[in-house]
C-alpha positions in Angstrom: -0.2 0.1 0.4 2.6 2.7 0.8 4.5 2.1 -1.9 1.7 2.2 -4.1 0.9 5.3 -2.8 4.9 6.5 -3.0 4.1 5.3 -7.0 1.1 8.3 -7.1 3.4 11.0 -5.5 5.4 10.4 -8.2 3.0 10.3 -10.9 1.9 14.3 -9.5 5.2 15.2 -9.4 6.2 14.2 -13.4 2.4 15.8 -14.0 3.1 19.0 -12.0 6.6 19.1 -13.7 5.0 18.3 -17.0 2.9 21.7 -16.1 5.7 23.4 -15.3 7.8 23.1 -18.2 5.8 23.3 -21.6 8.3 21.1 -23.4 7.1 17.5 -22.4 10.2 16.2 -24.1 12.5 18.9 -22.2 10.9 18.0 -19.0 11.7 14.4 -18.9 14.7 13.6 -19.7 16.0 17.1 -17.5 13.8 14.6 -14.7 16.2 11.5 -16.1 19.0 13.3 -16.1 19.0 15.6 -13.0 15.5 15.1 -10.7 15.9 11.6 -10.7 19.8 12.3 -10.0 19.0 14.6 -7.7 16.9 12.1 -5.6 19.0 8.9 -6.2 22.7 10.8 -5.1 21.0 12.4 -2.1 22.6 15.9 -2.5 22.4 18.1 -0.1 19.5 21.4 -0.6 22.0 23.9 -2.3 24.3 21.6 -4.4 20.8 19.8 -6.0 19.1 23.5 -6.4 22.5 23.8 -8.3 22.0 20.3 -10.1 18.9 21.1 -11.2 19.7 24.6 -12.8 22.7 23.0 -14.7 21.5 21.8 -17.6 19.3 25.6 -18.2 22.1 27.8 -16.8 24.9 25.3 -18.5 27.3 26.8 -15.7 27.5 30.3 -16.2 30.1 32.6 -14.9 28.5 35.6 -14.7 26.6 33.9 -11.5 29.2 35.0 -9.0 27.3 38.8 -9.4 24.4 37.5 -7.5 26.7 36.3 -4.1 27.0 37.8 -1.5 30.0 39.9 -0.7 31.9 40.8 1.7 33.8 44.5 2.8 35.8 46.3 4.9 34.2 49.7 5.5 36.3 51.7 8.8 33.3 51.5 10.8 33.0 54.2 13.5 36.1 56.0 13.7 37.8 58.2 15.5 38.2 62.5 15.2 42.1 62.6 13.2 44.4 64.6 15.2 46.2 67.9 13.7 49.5 68.5 13.4 50.0 70.7 16.2 46.2 72.5 16.6 44.2 74.9 14.3 46.3 77.0 11.8 44.5 80.5 9.7 45.2 78.7 5.9 47.2 80.5 4.1 45.2 80.6 0.2 44.2 77.7 -1.8 41.8 75.3 -2.2 43.3 72.8 0.3 42.9 75.2 2.6 41.1 75.7 5.9 39.7 71.4 6.4 42.9 71.7 9.4 40.6 73.5 11.5 38.2 71.0 10.2 40.0 68.2 11.9 42.4 69.4 14.1 40.6 68.6 17.3 40.9 65.2 18.9 37.2 64.5 19.3 35.5 60.8 20.1 33.3 59.8 17.3 28.9 59.7 17.7 26.8 56.3 18.3 26.7 55.8 14.8 29.4 53.1 15.1 27.9 51.6 12.0 28.7 53.9 9.9 31.6 55.9 8.4 32.1 59.0 9.8 31.1 61.8 6.8 32.3 65.8 7.9 30.1 68.3 7.2 30.0 72.3 7.4 27.0 73.6 9.1 25.6 77.1 8.6 22.5 77.6 10.7 20.8 81.2 9.8 18.5 81.8 12.3 16.9 85.5 12.0 18.1 89.6 11.2 17.8 92.5 12.9 17.5 96.4 12.4 17.7 95.7 8.5 18.2 99.3 6.7 15.2 100.1 4.0 15.2 100.0 0.2 17.1 103.3 -0.9 14.8 104.4 -3.9 11.5 102.9 -2.6 12.1 103.5 1.4 9.8 101.1 2.3 11.7 97.5 4.0 13.2 95.6 1.8 12.2 91.3 0.9 15.3 89.7 2.6 17.1 86.6 1.8 20.8 84.6 3.0 22.6 83.0 0.1 24.8 81.0 1.8 27.8 79.8 -0.2 30.8 78.0 0.1 33.3 77.8 -3.3 30.9 77.0 -5.9 28.0 75.7 -4.1 25.6 78.1 -3.5 22.5 78.1 -1.3 19.4 80.4 -0.4 16.7 80.8 2.4 13.4 81.9 1.1 13.1 85.9 1.0 10.2 87.5 3.1 8.2 90.5 1.7 8.8 94.1 2.8 10.2 92.8 6.3 13.0 94.5 8.4 13.3 91.6 11.1 12.9 88.1 9.3 13.3 85.0 10.5 14.3 81.9 8.9 16.1 79.1 10.5 17.2 76.7 7.8 20.2 75.1 8.2 23.0 74.6 5.3 25.0 71.6 4.9 28.0 71.4 3.2 30.0 68.5 2.5 33.9 68.0 3.1 35.1 66.0 0.5 33.5 68.9 -2.2 34.8 71.6 0.0 36.9 74.0 -2.5 37.1 77.0 -0.6 38.6 77.4 3.0 36.4 80.7 3.0 32.7 80.1 4.0 30.9 83.3 2.5 27.3 84.4 3.9 25.9 87.4 2.1 22.5 88.8 2.8 20.4 90.1 -0.1 16.9 92.4 -1.3 15.2 90.6 -4.3 14.2 92.5 -7.3 11.2 91.3 -9.3 12.3 93.0 -11.8 16.5 93.2 -12.1 19.3 92.4 -10.3 18.4 91.5 -6.6 20.3 94.5 -4.6 23.4 93.5 -2.2 22.8 94.6 1.5 25.8 92.7 3.1 27.5 89.5 3.9 29.9 88.1 6.8 32.7 85.7 6.1 34.1 83.2 7.9 37.7 81.1 8.0 36.5 77.5 8.1 40.2 76.4 9.8 37.9 79.0 13.4 35.6 76.8 12.7 34.4 75.0 15.9 33.4 71.0 15.9 30.6 70.0 17.6 29.5 66.1 17.7 26.1 65.1 19.9 25.1 64.5 22.4 27.2 67.8 22.5 24.3 70.3 23.1 23.9 72.6 20.0 26.3 75.4 19.4 24.6 78.8 20.2 23.9 81.5 17.7 25.8 84.4 17.0 24.6 87.8 15.8 27.1 89.2 13.4 27.5 92.5 12.2 27.3 93.0 8.2 30.2 94.3 6.0 30.2 96.0 2.7 32.2 94.5 -0.2 34.9 96.3 0.7 35.0 95.7 4.7 33.7 98.0 6.5 30.4 97.8 8.6 26.8 98.8 7.1 23.4 98.5 9.4 21.8 95.5 10.1 22.7 92.5 11.9 22.7 88.7 11.3 22.2 86.0 13.6 24.2 82.5 12.6 25.6 79.3 14.0 28.2 77.9 12.3 29.8 74.7 13.3 31.9 71.3 12.1 29.9 68.0 12.6 29.2 64.5 11.1 25.6 63.0 9.8 24.9 62.7 13.6 23.9 66.0 14.1 20.4 66.8 14.8 20.4 69.3 12.4 21.4 66.4 9.5 18.1 65.6 8.2 16.3 68.8 7.9 19.3 70.8 6.0 19.8 72.0 2.9 22.3 69.6 1.3 25.4 70.5 -1.3 24.5 66.7 -2.9 21.2 68.1 -3.7 21.8 71.6 -4.8 20.3 70.9 -8.7 16.9 70.0 -6.7 14.8 72.9 -6.7 11.4 74.2 -5.4 8.7 71.3 -3.5 11.8 68.7 -4.6 13.8 70.1 -1.0 11.4 67.8 1.1 11.8 64.7 -1.2 15.4 64.2 -0.9 15.7 64.5 2.8 16.2 61.3 5.2 12.7 60.9 7.2 12.0 58.2 9.7 7.9 57.3 9.3 5.5 55.3 11.6 2.5 52.9 10.3 -0.7 53.5 11.4 -1.9 51.7 13.6 -4.5 49.1 12.3 -8.1 47.6 14.2 -9.7 44.7 13.2 -13.5 45.5 13.2 -15.5 43.0 13.6 -19.6 43.3 12.8 -21.5 41.0 14.0 -24.9 41.8 12.0 -28.0 40.1 13.9 -31.3 41.2 12.4 -33.3 43.8 11.0 -37.3 44.8 12.5 -39.9 46.1 10.5 -38.5 45.7 6.9 -40.7 46.9 4.1 -40.2 46.7 0.5 -40.7 49.9 -1.6 -42.8 48.0 -4.5 -45.6 46.2 -2.9 -47.8 43.3 -4.6 -47.3 40.7 -1.7 -44.1 40.1 -3.0 -41.2 38.5 0.0 -38.5 41.0 0.0 -34.9 38.9 -0.5 -33.5 41.3 2.5 -29.8 41.1 2.7 -27.0 43.8 4.9 -24.7 46.1 3.3 -21.7 47.5 5.4 -18.8 49.9 3.9 -16.1 51.6 6.0 -14.1 53.3 3.5 -13.5 51.4 0.2 -14.3 48.2 1.7 -17.5 46.5 1.5 -19.0 43.5 2.7 -22.5 41.7 1.9 -24.2 39.4 3.6 -26.5 36.6 2.4 -30.2 36.9 1.7 -32.3 36.3 3.2 -35.5 35.5 0.7 -38.1 34.3 4.3 -41.3 35.2 3.8 -40.7 37.6 6.9 -40.5 41.6 7.7 -37.9 41.0 10.6 -34.9 38.7 8.9 -32.2 37.2 11.1 -28.3 36.3 9.5 -26.1 36.5 12.4 -23.2 37.2 10.0 -19.7 38.4 11.3 -18.4 40.7 9.2 -14.5 41.8 9.6 -13.1 45.4 8.5 -10.3 47.0 8.8 -9.5 50.9 10.4 -6.8 52.9 11.2 -6.2 55.3 14.2 -7.3 58.5 13.5 -10.2 56.7 12.7 -12.0 58.9 9.8 -14.3 56.3 7.9 -17.4 55.7 9.6 -19.3 52.1 8.5 -22.0 52.4 7.1 -24.9 50.0 7.4 -27.4 49.9 4.4 -30.6 47.5 4.1 -30.8 46.6 1.0 -34.1 44.2 -1.3 -33.0 42.0 -3.8 -35.2 43.4 -6.8 -33.4 41.5 -9.5 -29.8 40.5 -11.3 -27.5 43.7 -9.9 -30.1 45.3 -8.9 -30.8 46.3 -5.2 -33.6 48.6 -3.3 -32.2 50.9 -0.8 -34.6 49.7 2.1 -32.7 52.1 5.1 -29.1 53.2 6.2 -27.6 54.0 9.1 -23.9 56.3 9.7 -22.3 55.7 12.7 -18.6 56.9 13.9 -16.2 54.0 14.6 -15.6 55.9 17.8 -18.4 54.7 19.4 -17.8 50.9 18.7 -15.7 49.0 21.8 -12.2 47.9 22.0 -12.5 44.3 22.9 -8.8 43.0 24.3 -9.9 39.2 25.1 -11.8 36.2 23.6 -14.0 36.5 27.1 -15.5 40.5 27.5 -18.8 40.2 25.7 -19.6 42.7 23.7 -23.6 44.1 24.3 -25.4 44.1 21.4 -27.0 46.9 20.4 -30.4 48.2 17.9 -29.8 51.2 15.6 -33.0 53.0 13.6 -32.9 53.1 9.3 -33.4 55.9 7.9 -34.2 56.8 4.2 -34.9 59.8 2.3 -38.3 59.5 0.2 -40.7 61.3 -2.6 -43.9 63.1 -1.2 -45.7 65.5 -2.4 -45.5 68.8 -1.5 -47.3 71.6 -0.9 -50.7 72.5 -2.8 -49.7 75.8 -4.1 -46.0 74.7 -5.0 -46.5 71.9 -7.6 -43.7 70.2 -7.0 -42.2 66.9 -5.5 -39.9 66.9 -2.2 -37.4 64.7 -0.3 -38.8 64.1 3.0 -36.3 62.0 5.3 -38.8 59.0 6.6 -37.9 56.1 9.8 -37.2 52.9 8.0 -36.8 49.8 10.5 -33.9 48.6 12.4 -31.1 46.7 12.1 -29.2 44.6 15.4 -25.8 44.7 15.3 -23.0 43.4 18.1 -19.8 45.5 16.5 -16.0 45.5 18.2 -13.1 47.1 17.1 -10.1 43.8 18.1 -6.9 44.5 19.9 -6.0 41.2 20.4 -5.2 40.3 16.9 -1.7 41.2 14.8 -3.4 43.0 11.8 -1.4 41.8 8.8 -0.3 44.3 6.5 2.9 42.4 4.7 2.8 38.8 3.6 3.0 36.0 6.2 6.6 35.1 4.9 8.3 37.7 5.3 6.6 39.1 8.8 8.4 42.1 10.7 6.0 42.3 13.8 3.9 39.7 15.3 2.5 43.1 18.3 -1.4 42.9 18.8 -2.8 45.9 18.3 -3.0 46.9 21.8 -0.6 48.2 23.9 -1.3 46.4 26.5 -0.6 43.1 25.5 3.5 43.9 24.3 5.5 42.3 26.0 9.1 44.1 26.3 11.8 44.3 23.5 14.3 41.5 23.5 17.0 43.3 21.4 17.8 46.2 18.8 18.8 46.0 15.6 20.5 49.2 14.4 21.6 49.0 11.1 23.9 50.7 9.3 23.3 52.0 5.7 26.7 52.5 4.2 25.9 53.2 0.3 25.6 51.1 -3.0 27.5 51.0 -6.2 27.0 50.0 -9.5 23.9 51.2 -10.0 22.1 50.7 -13.2 20.8 54.5 -14.9 17.1 54.4 -14.4 16.0 57.5 -16.6 17.8 60.0 -18.9 19.4 63.7 -17.8 20.7 66.5 -20.6 21.0 63.2 -23.0 22.8 61.0 -20.2 21.2 58.1 -18.4 20.7 59.3 -14.0 19.7 57.1 -11.1 18.5 59.3 -8.4 18.8 56.5 -5.7 17.4 56.4 -2.3 17.3 53.6 0.2 13.7 52.6 2.6 14.4 50.1 4.8 10.9 48.2 7.0 10.8 46.4 10.1 7.6 46.6 12.4 6.1 49.7 12.6 8.7 51.7 11.9 10.2 52.9 7.9 12.8 54.5 7.4 13.9 56.9 4.4 17.7 57.8 3.2 18.6 61.4 1.7 18.7 61.1 -1.9 21.9 60.9 -3.8 21.4 63.2 -6.8 23.4 62.2 -9.9 25.2 59.4 -8.6 26.0 55.8 -9.4 27.1 55.2 -6.4 25.7 56.6 -4.1 26.8 56.5 -0.4 24.1 57.0 2.9 26.0 57.3 6.3 23.0 56.7 8.0 22.1 54.6 10.8 18.6 53.5 12.0 18.1 51.5 15.3 14.4 49.2 15.6 13.0 48.1 18.9 13.0 44.2 18.3 10.4 41.9 20.0 10.6 38.5 18.8 13.8 37.8 16.5 11.6 35.2 13.7 11.3 38.2 12.0 12.7 39.7 8.6 14.1 43.5 7.5 13.0 44.5 4.5 15.5 47.6 2.7 15.1 48.4 -0.8 16.7 51.0 -3.2 14.4 53.4 -4.9 15.2 55.9 -7.3 13.5 58.9 -7.2 11.4 60.9 -9.9 9.8 63.6 -7.8 12.6 66.3 -8.1 11.3 68.6 -10.0 14.5 68.2 -12.4 14.9 68.3 -16.3 14.7 64.6 -17.3 12.9 62.0 -18.1 11.4 59.8 -15.0 8.7 58.9 -15.8 5.2 58.8 -16.5 4.7 59.1 -20.2 1.0 59.8 -21.4 0.3 62.4 -18.9 0.3 60.1 -15.8 2.6 61.4 -12.0 6.0 59.6 -12.5 5.7 56.9 -10.3 10.1 56.2 -8.2 11.4 53.3 -9.9 12.5 49.9 -8.3 15.7 49.3 -8.4 16.7 46.5 -5.7 14.9 44.7 -2.2 16.7 42.5 -0.2 15.3 41.3 3.2 17.0 39.8 6.1 15.6 37.5 8.9 16.9 38.5 12.3 16.9 35.0 13.7 20.0 33.6 11.2 21.9 36.9 12.7 24.5 35.9 16.3 23.6 38.4 18.2 26.6 41.6 19.2 28.7 41.1 15.8 28.6 43.4 12.7 27.7 41.8 9.4 29.7 44.0 7.0 28.6 42.9 3.7 27.3 43.7 -0.6 24.1 43.0 -0.7 23.0 42.1 -4.7 20.4 43.8 -6.0 18.9 42.2 -8.3 15.6 43.3 -10.5 13.5 40.6 -12.5 12.5 42.6 -15.5 10.4 41.0 -18.3 13.8 40.8 -20.5 15.5 38.8 -17.7 16.9 38.7 -14.2 19.6 41.3 -13.8 21.7 43.0 -11.7 20.9 46.7 -10.6 23.7 47.3 -8.7 25.1 46.6 -4.6 23.2 47.6 -1.4 26.4 47.7 1.3 25.1 47.1 4.8 26.6 46.7 8.5 23.8 45.3 10.4 24.2 44.6 14.4 21.9 42.5 16.6 22.0 42.7 19.9 20.0 40.7 23.1 18.6 42.6 25.6 17.7 39.3 27.6 18.9 36.1 26.9 16.5 34.0 28.4 14.1 35.8 27.3 14.6 35.5 23.8 14.5 31.3 24.0 11.3 31.6 25.9 9.8 33.4 22.8 10.9 29.8 20.7 8.2 27.7 22.7 5.3 30.6 22.3 2.8 31.1 19.2 4.0 32.7 16.6 0.7 35.3 16.3 -1.0 36.7 19.3 -3.8 33.5 21.1 -6.5 35.2 19.0 -5.5 34.3 16.1 -5.3 30.5 17.6 -8.4 31.0 19.9 -10.6 32.9 17.0 -9.3 32.2 13.8 -9.7 33.5 9.9 -10.4 31.6 7.5 -7.7 32.1 4.9 -9.8 34.3 2.2 -10.7 36.3 5.5 -6.8 37.0 6.3 -6.2 37.8 2.6 -9.0 39.6 1.9 -8.1 41.6 4.7 -3.9 42.2 3.8 -5.0 43.0 1.0 -6.5 46.4 2.7 -4.9 46.6 5.2 -1.8 47.2 2.8 -3.7 49.4 0.6 -4.7 51.6 4.2 -1.1 52.1 5.1 -0.1 53.3 1.4 -2.5 56.0 1.8 -1.7 57.1 4.9 2.3 57.4 4.3 1.3 58.8 1.0 0.0 61.7 3.3 3.2 62.5 5.1 5.3 65.2 4.1 7.2 64.2 2.7 4.9 61.4 0.8 6.8 57.7 1.0 4.4 56.8 -2.1 1.8 54.1 -2.7 4.7 52.4 -5.6 7.2 52.3 -2.7 5.1 51.0 0.3 3.4 48.3 -2.0 6.7 47.0 -3.3 8.1 46.6 0.2 4.7 45.3 1.4 4.6 42.0 -1.4 1.3 43.9 -2.8 1.2 41.3 -5.9 3.0 38.0 -3.8 -0.5 36.5 -4.1 -0.1 36.7 -8.1 -0.1 33.2 -10.5 3.6 33.1 -11.9 4.8 29.8 -13.8 8.2 31.0 -12.4 7.5 30.9 -8.3 5.9 27.3 -8.8 8.5 25.8 -10.7 11.2 27.6 -7.2 8.2 25.9 -5.4 8.0 22.7 -6.8 12.6 22.4 -6.4 11.8 23.3 -2.9 9.6 20.2 -2.5 11.6 17.9 -4.0 14.8 19.0 -2.7 13.2 18.1 0.9 12.8 14.7 0.3 16.3 14.4 -1.4 17.3 12.9 2.1 14.7 10.4 2.2 15.5 8.8 -1.1 18.6 8.8 -0.6 18.1 6.8 2.7 15.5 4.9 1.0 17.9 4.3 -1.8 20.5 3.6 1.2 18.0 0.7 2.8 17.4 -0.7 -0.8 20.7 -1.8 -1.0 20.7 -2.9 1.9 18.2 -5.8 1.8 19.5 -6.2 -1.6 23.4 -6.9 0.1 24.5 -5.0 -2.2 27.3 -5.2 0.0 27.6 -7.7 2.4 29.7 -5.9 5.5 27.1 -3.2 5.4 24.3 -5.5 5.5 26.1 -7.5 8.2 26.2 -4.5 10.4 22.3 -3.8 10.0 21.8 -6.9 11.3 23.7 -6.4 14.3 21.4 -3.3 15.1 18.6 -4.4 14.9 18.9 -7.9 17.3 20.6 -4.6 19.6 17.5 -2.6 19.4 15.2 -5.6 19.6 15.9 -7.1 22.2 16.5 -3.8 24.1 14.3 -1.1 22.7 14.6 1.1 25.3 18.1 2.7 23.0 15.8 3.2 20.2 15.1 6.6 21.9 17.6 7.9 22.7 20.0 6.6 20.2 17.8 9.0 17.7 18.0 11.6 19.7 22.1 10.9 20.7 22.3 10.3 16.7 20.3 13.6 16.0 22.6 15.7 18.5 25.9 14.5 17.1 25.0 15.4 13.8 24.4 18.7 14.7 28.1 19.0 16.8 29.5 18.0 13.0 27.1 21.0 11.8 28.1 23.8 13.6 31.9 24.1 12.1 29.6 24.5 8.8 27.3 27.0 10.1 26.0 29.7 7.5 28.5 32.9 8.3 26.6 35.3 5.9 23.1 36.4 6.0 21.3 35.0 3.4 19.8 36.9 0.4 18.2 36.5 -3.3 19.3 33.4 -4.3 18.6 34.2 -8.3 18.9 30.2 -9.3 16.5 28.9 -6.3 14.1 31.2 -7.3 14.8 29.9 -11.3 15.1 33.5 -12.6 17.3 32.5 -14.5 16.1 30.1 -16.2 12.5 31.6 -16.5 11.4 31.3 -19.8 10.2 34.9 -22.1 6.7 33.4 -22.3 6.5 32.4 -18.0 7.8 36.1 -17.2 5.6 37.9 -20.1 2.7 36.3 -18.2 3.8 37.5 -14.4 4.3 40.8 -15.7 0.8 40.6 -16.9 -1.9 42.4 -15.0 -4.7 41.9 -13.6 -6.9 41.2 -15.1 -5.0 40.6 -17.9 -4.2 42.7 -21.5 -2.6 40.1 -23.5 -3.2 39.5 -26.7 -6.2 36.8 -27.4 -3.7 34.8 -28.8 -1.8 34.4 -25.8 -4.0 34.2 -23.3 -6.2 31.4 -25.5 -2.8 29.3 -25.3 -2.4 30.1 -21.6 -5.4 28.6 -21.1 -4.6 25.6 -23.5 -1.8 25.3 -21.2 -3.7 25.1 -17.5 -6.4 23.0 -19.2 -4.1 20.2 -20.3 -2.1 20.4 -17.1 -5.6 20.9 -14.8 -6.7 17.6 -16.1 -3.4 15.5 -15.3 -3.5 16.9 -11.8 -6.8 16.0 -11.2 -6.8 12.7 -13.0 -4.2 12.4 -9.7 -6.0 14.0 -7.3 -8.3 11.3 -8.3 -6.2 8.3 -7.7 -5.4 9.9 -4.6 -8.5 9.8 -3.4 -9.1 6.4 -4.8 -5.8 4.6 -2.7 -8.2 6.1 0.1 -11.8 5.1 -0.6 -9.9 1.4 -1.0 -8.6 1.9 2.6 -12.1 2.5 3.7 -13.6 -0.6 1.9 -11.6 -2.5 4.0 -14.1 -2.3 6.8 -17.1 -1.5 5.4 -18.7 -4.3 2.9 -18.8 -3.5 0.2 -16.9 -6.2 -1.4 -18.2 -8.9 1.4 -15.0 -11.5 0.0 -12.4 -8.9 0.6 -13.7 -7.5 3.8 -14.1 -11.2 5.1 -11.1 -12.1 4.0 -8.7 -9.5 6.2 -11.8 -10.0 8.8 -10.5 -13.0 9.0 -6.5 -11.9 9.0 -7.2 -9.9 11.6 -8.0 -12.2 14.3 -5.3 -14.3 13.3 -3.0 -12.0 13.9 -4.5 -10.6 16.6 -4.1 -14.4 18.8 -0.6 -14.7 16.6 0.9 -11.1 18.4 -1.2 -11.9 21.8 0.5 -15.2 22.3 3.8 -14.5 20.8 6.6 -12.1 22.0 6.7 -8.6 21.0 10.6 -9.2 20.3 9.7 -12.1 18.4 7.6 -11.0 16.2 9.8 -7.5 15.8 13.1 -10.2 15.0 11.1 -12.2 12.6 9.0 -8.9 10.5 13.0 -7.3 10.8 15.2 -10.5 9.5 12.1 -10.9 6.6 12.7 -6.9 5.3 16.0 -7.3 4.8 16.0 -11.6 3.9 19.1 -11.8 0.8 17.8 -11.5 -2.5 17.6 -15.0 -3.6 14.3 -15.5 -1.4 12.5 -12.4 -3.1 10.3 -12.6 -5.6 10.0 -10.0 -8.2 5.8 -10.1 -8.4 4.5 -7.9 -6.0 3.8 -8.8 -3.0 0.3 -10.7 -2.0 -0.9 -7.3 0.8 -0.3 -4.8 -2.4 -2.3 -7.9 -4.7 -5.4 -7.4 -2.3 -4.9 -4.2 -1.9 -5.2 -3.3 -5.7 -8.0 -5.2 -5.4 -10.4 -3.7 -3.1 -12.9 -1.4 -4.9 -13.5 2.2 -5.0 -16.2 5.0 -5.3 -14.5 5.6 -8.8 -17.2 3.6 -10.7 -19.6 5.9 -9.4 -18.3 9.2 -11.1 -19.9 10.2 -14.4 
């Protein structure tokens, strides 16, 4: 019987293989040459996948480009020592840098990034500015900060004698072209050239240094000077210092690296942190309605349903067609809502008068804040009655002669609704989940660790658009873990951006995943072909993303690697560059972390009152939409295309490539068992006499000392674990193109994967794919029917459907019970083991008697149409 099931499983594997390989000959060759050899020889998963992909890859030499690479960045370096103290420069483009670095100052807590030095200029305000010499009115002042060829300006004010700006400018040390910083105050002229008012000049050698946690540098008043050095009326409050990217002013500062960005694009290049909205499940239990009157009479019984709507989410109950005015449903409708609650729950009672046509019998709009927040399954939620209303058309007064709409009482609806706080609202794929905490903060447990990510930079990014006739990339990085999202600043026009920004997350469960993606900013307001097209708004282009599972990291170790950014396109898989990261996972409580491995992954409400798979998929999709909409309203926005890519919105869509990858993943799981079965078959056939003899000795020991079986098994696994420790993975996992079957994907498969839903493909292509699906579905249908047949044969053993077979089996059971009762178990086990290990001379090539008997049992396949 077991062999029959194994054969059916093999048939299923073959049919599934025919499905994922359009060419049957190619599949049979692959089975004969690769899959069979893979299973027979017991290759490990990694080697097995390499073997299976080898027939399609042909040993591609450039595959090393998709591998993880070690890096050696200078993390958390000290401020270098000067050669005897700061000195005033005498000239030259490189002057002034001795003053920048002439202090022995320890670095900040940013120890997972390479230090980058910036000249910060904070322009606070001005006072006592002179009036316009021509009009005599107050001037329109603004400030221009100039360092070499780099120039930044503040916003201007209309007719303001004491303006306040409070803006910060940051100039990168790597691009310093002067030893003098000049701050100009100018009067804006709408028609001609702006008028010069005064300036303040700083020698870079005299600028102080500051690194947090030092207190911010206090701004000072500086008297404005003429071009020739004389003093003029007016003062400017400034603060100038040398700092690093750890400075509090860094995220909001204007950066010289983004000097070409103008207007609204300035906000989109700054680094920001975002927090996902707090999501709740809203459970609405529709119990019943009263006094439901149909709009049209005629003695017709109303077919009543309740439609509930929250924002764009619409759910309906089943239709009650019973001839009653008080229908009952007692059905649960579950929605996803976010704080602050901006939408309302709209309940509508409708009458199904025809296909696709419903008459509104009454409705009520309820604010979400009136519903109780439940933190456990035990509290009973009180049900409530709500009056429904509808607008009716009634005749107006006699003198008017017109009709008017009047609000009427319609009926009542009985509802039990609550906000579920003990669930975790999933807004991402369960395979890459980054947070498992329930919604209610009262149910959170203390963190068990801290995750620190240093986003160092990227190398070799591909051009994503054209600017001035050349390829360009304006890259920024987004990281998502739990409810916290971070976005680095945008590096303009470089294929090798350097961010050197460090971020921290609290870790509440180590079995979670952090996702980091790289995008091209298409909202800078600069000239260039940067997306959109046909009048559509531009979209930030995907460059690539990586995932890191925290449970694969050793605690208190810094991982510095360059991760390949791999993009799957219609033309095939392509490496878009490399992302350099520094990662550290710090454990706060080892006991609590180990205790988590014994706990359920999700809050207990997911197991006490679980949702169906269909419900979870629909709720996850709604949660993704809410998160994308809320983050898109931030300033600067985290755009929908970025959020959807990070949350894997399209992960549920059909993909032939993923089907192949998952198939071979499943096959690789059985490689060890197949190798063990092959070895045991060789033992039973006495291929190696010494090995078979040792197995007989082991059988005798285990039969006479059965208490050693379980200790031996666990000791064997313990020794295997110790043996494998020296070969443990040294690097975090990364995107594997071979395992994903991305390098061998057929162009038609990729075209189908990137197709829209519903499809937008050509008619003949859709027909071809549909026919292929029907053909494969027929094969799978046959295999599933065969598996059902084997199960029905098991049931037929005692069902007397075949009276002679059941009689034989019952008599056999009686005889076996008597023999096993009078015979010691050790003797039975020894005889059974020796029978299985008997010499091939005593074996027959014909099927065994139990297999013959089982195949003759009846099934219900005879009753199928």
